Every structure is written in structure tokens, then in C-alpha cells.
C-alpha positions in Angstrom: 68.6 86.3 52.7 68.1 89.9 52.2 70.3 92.2 53.9 68.0 95.2 53.5 69.6 96.0 50.3 66.4 97.4 50.0 63.6 95.2 50.8 63.3 97.9 48.7 62.8 100.8 50.9 60.0 101.6 48.4 58.8 104.8 50.1 62.1 106.5 49.6 62.5 105.0 46.1 59.2 106.4 45.1 59.9 109.9 46.4 63.4 109.8 45.0 62.2 108.7 41.6 59.6 111.5 41.5 62.2 114.0 42.4 64.6 112.7 39.8 62.0 112.8 37.1 61.1 116.4 37.8 64.7 117.3 38.3 65.7 116.0 34.9 62.7 117.7 33.3 63.8 121.1 34.7 67.5 120.6 34.1 67.2 119.4 30.5 65.0 120.7 27.7 62.3 118.2 26.5 63.3 115.9 23.7 61.7 116.7 20.4 59.9 113.8 18.8 61.1 114.9 15.4 64.7 115.4 16.4 66.0 111.9 16.4 68.9 110.0 14.8 66.4 108.4 12.5 64.8 111.5 10.8 67.9 112.6 8.9 68.9 115.4 11.2 71.7 113.3 12.7 73.8 110.6 11.0 74.6 107.9 13.4 77.7 106.0 12.3 78.3 103.9 15.5 76.5 103.3 18.8 78.0 100.3 20.4 79.2 98.7 23.7 82.3 96.8 24.6 82.3 94.7 27.8 85.6 94.1 29.6 84.5 92.3 32.7 85.2 93.0 35.6 87.0 96.2 34.6 84.8 98.4 32.5 82.1 98.9 29.9 83.0 101.1 27.0 80.2 103.0 25.3 81.1 104.2 21.8 79.5 106.9 19.7 80.3 108.2 16.2 77.9 110.9 14.7 77.7 113.5 11.9 75.7 116.4 13.2 73.8 119.0 11.1 75.4 121.7 13.2 78.1 122.1 15.9 77.6 120.0 19.0 77.8 121.7 22.4 77.1 118.9 24.8 77.0 115.1 24.9 75.4 113.0 27.5 75.2 109.2 27.9 72.2 107.8 29.8 72.3 104.2 30.9 70.0 102.2 33.1 69.6 98.5 34.2 66.2 97.5 33.0 64.7 97.0 36.4 66.4 100.0 38.0 64.4 102.9 39.4 66.3 105.6 37.7 68.9 106.2 35.0 72.5 107.3 35.4 74.0 110.1 33.2 77.6 110.6 32.2 79.4 113.2 30.0 82.3 112.0 27.9 85.1 114.2 26.6 84.6 115.4 23.0 85.6 118.2 20.7 83.0 120.9 21.6 81.7 122.7 18.5 82.6 119.9 16.1 80.0 118.5 13.7 81.7 115.1 13.4 82.1 113.4 16.7 83.9 110.2 17.6 84.1 109.5 21.3 83.6 106.9 24.0 82.9 106.7 27.7 84.5 104.1 29.9 82.3 103.1 32.8 84.7 101.9 35.6 83.0 98.8 37.1 85.4 99.0 40.0 83.6 102.1 41.3 80.2 101.7 39.5 79.6 98.0 40.0 76.9 96.2 38.0 76.1 92.6 38.7 76.4 90.1 35.8 73.2 88.8 34.3 71.2 92.0 33.7 69.9 93.9 30.7 71.0 97.5 30.4 69.4 100.2 28.2 71.3 103.2 27.0 71.1 106.1 24.6 73.0 109.4 23.8 71.7 112.9 24.2 73.1 115.5 21.8 72.7 119.2 22.4 73.4 121.4 19.3 74.7 124.9 19.1 71.2 126.2 18.5 69.9 124.5 21.6 68.1 121.8 19.7 68.3 118.4 21.4 68.6 115.2 19.6 68.7 111.7 21.0 69.8 108.4 19.6 67.4 105.5 19.6 67.6 103.5 22.9 69.6 100.3 22.6 69.7 97.4 25.0 72.6 95.0 25.8 72.9 91.9 28.1 75.7 92.5 30.6 77.5 89.3 31.5 81.0 88.2 32.5 82.5 87.8 29.0 85.5 85.8 30.3 83.3 82.7 30.2 81.4 80.8 27.4 78.0 80.9 29.0 75.2 78.5 28.2 71.6 79.3 28.9 68.6 77.2 29.9 65.3 79.1 29.7 61.8 77.9 30.7 59.0 80.4 30.8 60.2 83.4 32.8 63.3 81.7 34.3 66.8 81.8 32.7 69.7 79.8 34.1 73.2 81.0 32.9 76.1 78.6 33.5 79.4 77.6 31.8 80.5 74.5 33.7 78.9 71.1 34.3 77.2 70.6 31.0 73.5 70.6 30.2 72.8 68.3 33.2 74.0 71.0 35.6 71.8 73.6 33.9 68.8 71.2 34.0 69.4 70.5 37.7 69.4 74.2 38.5 66.2 74.7 36.5 64.5 71.8 38.2 65.4 73.1 41.7 64.2 76.6 40.8 60.9 75.4 39.2 60.1 73.1 42.2 60.6 76.1 44.5 58.4 78.4 42.4 55.7 75.7 42.1 55.7 74.8 45.8 55.6 78.4 47.0 53.1 79.4 44.4 50.8 76.6 45.3 51.0 77.3 49.1 50.5 81.0 48.9 48.8 81.6 45.5 51.9 83.5 44.3 53.3 83.4 40.8 56.2 85.2 39.2 55.3 87.9 36.9 58.7 89.3 35.9 61.7 87.4 34.3 64.2 85.9 36.7 67.9 85.5 35.8 70.1 83.1 37.7 73.9 83.2 37.0 75.9 80.3 38.3 79.7 80.4 38.3 81.4 77.1 38.2 83.3 77.7 41.5 83.1 80.0 44.5 86.5 81.4 43.5 85.3 82.3 40.0 82.2 83.9 41.6 84.2 85.9 44.1 86.4 87.2 41.2 83.2 88.7 39.8 82.3 90.6 43.0 83.2 94.3 43.7 86.7 94.9 44.9 87.3 94.3 48.6 84.2 92.1 49.0 84.4 89.7 52.0 85.9 86.3 51.2 83.0 84.4 52.7 80.4 85.5 50.2 79.2 82.5 48.2 76.2 84.0 46.4 73.8 86.9 46.4 70.2 87.8 45.4 69.1 91.2 44.1 65.3 91.3 44.1 65.5 94.8 42.7 67.0 93.3 39.5 65.2 89.9 39.7 68.6 88.4 39.8 70.5 85.6 41.6 74.3 85.2 41.2 76.2 82.3 43.0 79.2 80.1 42.9 78.3 76.3 42.8 80.7 73.7 41.6 79.3 70.9 39.4 79.6 67.3 40.6 79.1 65.8 44.0 77.5 68.3 46.4 75.9 70.5 43.6 72.4 69.2 44.3 72.8 69.9 48.0 74.1 73.4 47.5 71.4 74.2 45.1 68.8 72.8 47.5 70.3 75.1 50.2 71.3 78.3 48.6 69.3 78.4 45.3 65.9 77.6 46.9 66.5 80.2 49.6 67.3 83.0 47.1 64.5 82.1 44.8 62.0 82.6 47.7 63.4 86.1 48.2 62.6 87.0 44.6 59.1 85.6 44.9 58.4 87.4 48.1 59.7 90.7 46.6 57.4 90.3 43.6 54.4 89.2 45.6 54.6 92.2 48.1 55.9 95.0 45.9 54.2 98.3 46.5 55.4 102.0 46.4 55.5 102.3 50.2 57.1 99.4 52.1 58.1 95.8 51.8 57.7 92.5 53.7 59.3 92.5 57.2 62.6 90.9 57.6 61.4 88.1 59.9 58.7 87.1 57.4 61.0 87.3 54.3 63.9 85.3 55.9 61.5 82.9 57.7 59.8 82.0 54.5 63.2 81.6 52.6 64.6 79.3 55.3 61.4 77.2 55.6 61.3 76.6 51.8 65.0 75.5 51.6 65.1 71.9 50.3 68.2 71.5 52.5 67.6 73.0 55.9 70.0 74.6 58.4 70.0 72.2 61.3 72.1 74.5 63.4 69.2 77.0 63.7 67.3 74.6 65.9 70.2 74.4 68.3 70.6 78.1 68.3 66.9 78.7 69.0 66.8 76.0 71.8 69.8 77.6 73.5 68.2 81.1 73.4 64.9 79.7 74.8 66.7 77.8 77.6 68.8 80.9 78.5 65.8 83.3 78.4 67.2 85.7 75.7 64.8 85.6 72.7 64.7 88.8 70.7 61.2 90.4 70.6 59.6 89.8 67.2 58.8 93.5 66.6 62.6 94.1 66.7 63.1 91.7 63.7 61.0 93.7 61.3 63.9 95.6 59.8 67.7 94.9 59.7 69.0 92.1 61.7 71.8 92.7 64.2 75.4 93.1 62.9 76.7 90.9 65.7 77.1 87.4 64.1 75.7 85.5 67.1 72.5 87.7 67.3 72.3 87.6 63.5 72.2 83.8 63.5 69.6 83.8 66.3 67.5 86.3 64.3 67.4 83.8 61.3 66.6 80.9 63.7 63.8 82.9 65.3 62.4 83.9 61.9 62.3 80.3 60.7 60.5 79.3 63.9 57.9 82.1 63.8 56.9 81.2 60.2 56.8 77.5 61.1 54.5 78.4 64.0 52.2 80.4 61.8 51.9 77.7 59.2 51.3 75.0 61.7 48.7 76.9 63.7 47.1 79.2 61.2 47.8 77.6 57.8 49.3 79.0 54.7 46.3 81.2 54.3 47.3 83.5 57.1 50.7 84.2 55.6 49.1 84.6 52.2 46.9 87.3 53.8 49.9 89.1 55.2 51.6 89.1 51.8 48.4 90.4 50.2 48.2 93.2 52.7 51.8 94.3 52.0 51.1 94.2 48.2 48.4 96.7 48.8 50.8 99.1 50.5 49.3 98.6 54.0 51.7 100.3 56.6 53.9 98.0 58.8 51.8 99.0 61.9 48.7 97.5 60.2 49.8 94.8 57.8 49.8 91.9 60.2 46.5 93.1 61.8 44.9 93.3 58.3 46.3 89.9 57.3 45.6 87.9 60.5 43.5 90.1 62.9 46.3 90.0 65.4 49.1 92.5 66.3 52.7 91.5 66.0 53.0 91.6 69.8 50.1 89.1 70.1 51.8 86.8 67.6 55.0 87.1 69.6 53.2 86.1 72.8 51.5 83.1 71.1 54.8 82.0 69.5 56.8 82.2 72.7 54.1 80.2 74.5 54.2 77.6 71.7 58.0 77.3 72.3 57.5 76.9 76.1 59.4 80.1 76.7 59.5 81.1 80.4 60.3 84.7 79.6 63.5 86.7 79.6 66.2 85.8 82.2 67.2 88.4 84.7 69.6 90.9 83.3 68.8 90.2 79.7 69.5 93.4 77.7 67.7 93.7 74.3 69.5 96.9 73.4 71.8 94.9 71.1 68.7 93.8 69.1 67.5 96.1 66.4 64.3 98.0 66.8 61.9 99.1 64.1 63.8 102.1 62.8 62.9 105.5 61.3 62.8 104.0 57.8 59.7 101.9 58.7 58.2 104.8 60.6 58.7 107.0 57.5 57.2 104.3 55.2 54.1 104.1 57.5 53.8 107.8 57.5 54.0 108.1 53.7 51.5 105.2 53.2 49.0 107.0 55.4 49.8 110.5 54.1 49.1 109.8 50.4 50.8 110.6 47.2 49.6 114.2 46.5 51.5 115.8 49.4 54.6 113.9 48.3 54.2 115.3 44.8 53.8 118.8 46.1 56.8 118.5 48.5 58.9 116.8 45.8 58.0 119.5 43.3 59.2 122.2 45.7 62.4 120.4 46.3 63.0 119.9 42.6 62.5 123.6 41.9 65.2 124.5 44.4 67.5 121.8 43.1 66.9 123.0 39.6 67.7 126.6 40.4 70.9 125.6 42.2 71.9 123.5 39.3 71.4 126.3 36.7 73.5 128.7 38.8 76.3 126.3 39.6 76.1 124.3 36.3 76.4 121.1 38.1 76.7 118.0 35.8 73.8 115.6 35.9 75.5 112.5 37.1 74.8 109.1 38.7 71.1 109.7 38.9 70.6 106.4 40.9 73.5 106.7 43.3 71.3 107.2 46.3 68.9 104.4 45.6 69.5 101.6 48.0 69.7 98.2 46.4 67.9 95.1 47.6 70.8 92.7 47.5 71.4 89.9 49.9 74.8 88.2 50.1 74.9 84.5 51.1 77.8 83.0 53.0 79.5 80.0 51.3 80.1 78.2 54.6 76.5 78.3 55.9 76.1 74.5 55.7 79.3 73.6 57.4 79.1 72.4 61.0 81.0 75.2 62.7 80.9 75.7 66.5 78.0 77.8 67.6 78.7 81.5 68.3 82.2 81.5 67.0 82.4 83.4 63.8 79.4 81.4 62.6 78.0 83.5 59.7 74.7 82.6 58.2 74.7 84.9 55.2 76.4 88.1 54.4 73.2 90.1 54.4 72.9 89.3 58.1 75.9 91.3 58.8 75.2 94.8 57.6 72.8 97.7 57.5 72.9 98.9 54.0 70.2 101.6 53.8 72.7 104.2 52.6 74.7 102.0 50.2 74.4 102.9 46.4 72.6 100.4 44.2 74.7 97.4 43.2 77.5 98.0 45.7 78.6 95.3 48.2 77.6 95.5 51.9 79.8 97.0 54.5 80.5 94.9 57.6 79.8 96.7 60.8 
């Protein structure tokens, strides 16, 4: 399920990326096409990477320069990331022969295993000329294990335990989910998907950022087209894959199907689809929903457009309601109605209009029909919905930007960049962590979801239900609130 580790917060990502691009352009002279490591001006003796998971990545550089070097900068970027990060290693300034390295501390700059990373070095000479090494790419994976890979079309399954049969099972489950969802909604994957499966939950948790909650059993990062989970081979593996893996694959499919520069699918639709397409369903959700109906305390559907409540009880109810709403839409309006909503979001239609464009109904009208379908008698006396989330300023901002257009954004972004550039030149601030403020779209999945716990007593559906992560840097774990 996706905590809003973005769902991508695309409007802000777009604006932020534009600002970064202009900012870097002002702060750093343009690279000369004839000033590269390949044209004889720079002798590149070593450009390499050493992975020491989960501690660090070491980037190595050895060069002979045609003149003294005044500045070195490392640029690295996960392939699907929206912006690059920049680091400046220590080196002997003014030397012509440089041998240095930069150790990226993964404890503070977490990167998930199973992604491709591009990197290059930027060299500024004493004369002001700028050289750059050719961009290299490496696959970042937990090097403590001997990984096997099963690849079919755009899907790659990485695993180290259980033998080829385990990898085949994971591929079969993934392909069934893709085919079923694609057939129902005319949605196909168009970007590679990597699925990294640790052989146990404990091994998986050892690969998470420090201080991650102990109940995390897997996560999906649609921004990186990545799923990482802990599933033990043997008895129960098929059940867990049918529960967790199918759910997370749907999140990646919804993200790819609805991507646009302004907004993303509403939480109720994304989670509702993911739950409905699980091969192993969550039976507890029906009990939670029935109890909420009987007690007259359903959360209004418009309140489930963004982040779900942090309260575990309300979070579970939000998932249960989302499952039910999607089930209602499919049963009464067919898959075509939801396909139309997905198409509307892919075209960047604002939240306030997407459902109307897709179905010809407002979200409030859908809510009324759905509650009538449930036989809901209305809120009980004294029910307070203040605990439930309401569509926040992020969605309002996305709607405004979608209606406002790109040109004003470029003008405003350019003005901001000029000011930032002037401040940077005066203060000589290092370019650093260019993507630190980009929220990731990661969802964490509780390992105990399928256990029959008592209702409303610490019963956690998935980790992403328990946090509001709009301000968390890309790739970092959610913070419980």
C-alpha cells in the first residue's frame, strides 16, 4: 500500500526539478562537449565503485589532469530519480595527479537494494575549464548474498534462497497480476520492474534503514519501480506472495498508468485496487467495515483521497472502506469506469475533476451511492470525523498547478533560481543532496497483516498506513506518528 511516499506528489516534484535544473545551470558553468575524459585532456586511471551493504558505497577516482585541479564533484542518481545528488570529496587542491574517494554513508543516505545508479565526476581546472568523466552505471544490491535473477520481459525477480522454483513462483504470481490487471483496465507496464525477495523477514529487516519499525515485512517504491520484501521459501510462500506481492505489484501498475506532472491517483483508489487484486484477501477488512457500518462511523470518501489516518484503527478502516468502494464501482459500473478514472489522472486532470471526467459523477455522489449500497443508515449521533484526514493543501496545490499551466511555473521557478544562485555565489554554499527534498513514493507493508489479531488492538495493516511522509527525503523510512 502506498503511504504517500509520494503517490508522487508530482506537482511539487515538477516544480522542484525545474528549479534544480536552473539552479545547477547557474551555479556551475556549462560542460564543454570537447572537454571530456575521452579526448586526451584528462587521463582517467580509475573510476570505480565498491559496495559494502548496508554500510556504505565507496566511489573511487584516479586521474592525471592537464593542469592543476581546483574542485572535484561527484554526481550520482538512481536511474528513476527525479534529480541528482552532488558530493565533494577531500583531495589535494592544485595537484595534477588525483587519487581520492567518497564514502556515501548508507545509514544517513539510504538507498534501497535493487536499483541502477548512474554516476560521474566533475573536474574544475585552475583555468576554470570544466571536464567530466563519462557517466557510468552500477547495479546496487545487497552484496552479502549470492543473488539469482529470473527475468521475463520487463520484470526481474532477485532472490537467493529457495532455488529456481521459488523464483519461478514469484514470477508466475507477478505475471498473473500484471495480466489480470492489464486485461481489466487496458493497462500495461512500460518501465522495468525489479522485485528483490530476501529469504526471511529478519534478513529483509537487516537491509532497512536504521531504527525502522520491526513490523515491516516489505515495501514498494513506485518512484523506483521497485518492490523489496522478506518471504521465506517453503510452506506458506505461495500464500504470502499471493497476499503481499500481488498487492505491491498493483501499486507499481497504478503509478505507471496514472503518472503525470501534476498529481496522482487518490489513495482510496490506489489502495482499493491493490486490495481487490490480491490473490489472498484480507478477511478482517469485511469485519472492520461491517462494524463501522453498524456503529454509524464511516469515514467520508473525500477524506480518503490523500494520506490515511495515523491511528491504527482508523487506518485499517480506511483500507477496508477503499476495498469496498472499488468493489462497488466494479460491480455496478464495470471495469470501464475505473479505467476512465485512471485515464483522467494520466492526463493530469485535477483531483476536483478527475472522477467527474472519468465517470460523470462527483466523489460525493459516489460516496452517497456506495453508502446506500452498503445499507448505511448514516452517522450515529456524536460521531466526530475530525480524526479522519481531509483533502490537504498538497492536493489543493496540485489542482491549482494543473489549472494554472506550466509557463507561470517556469517564470516563478526562474525567479526563485536567480535568487538562490546569487545567494549561493555570495555564500559559496556547496551543491549537495540535490534530491533531499523530493518525497519518495514508498509504501511499507506489515509482516503480520495476514495473522488473525483481535480487531482494533494494535492491528496494523501496512506500514504506509501509519505515517504522513510528505516531508521525508527520498528513500528514507516512514516516521510513525
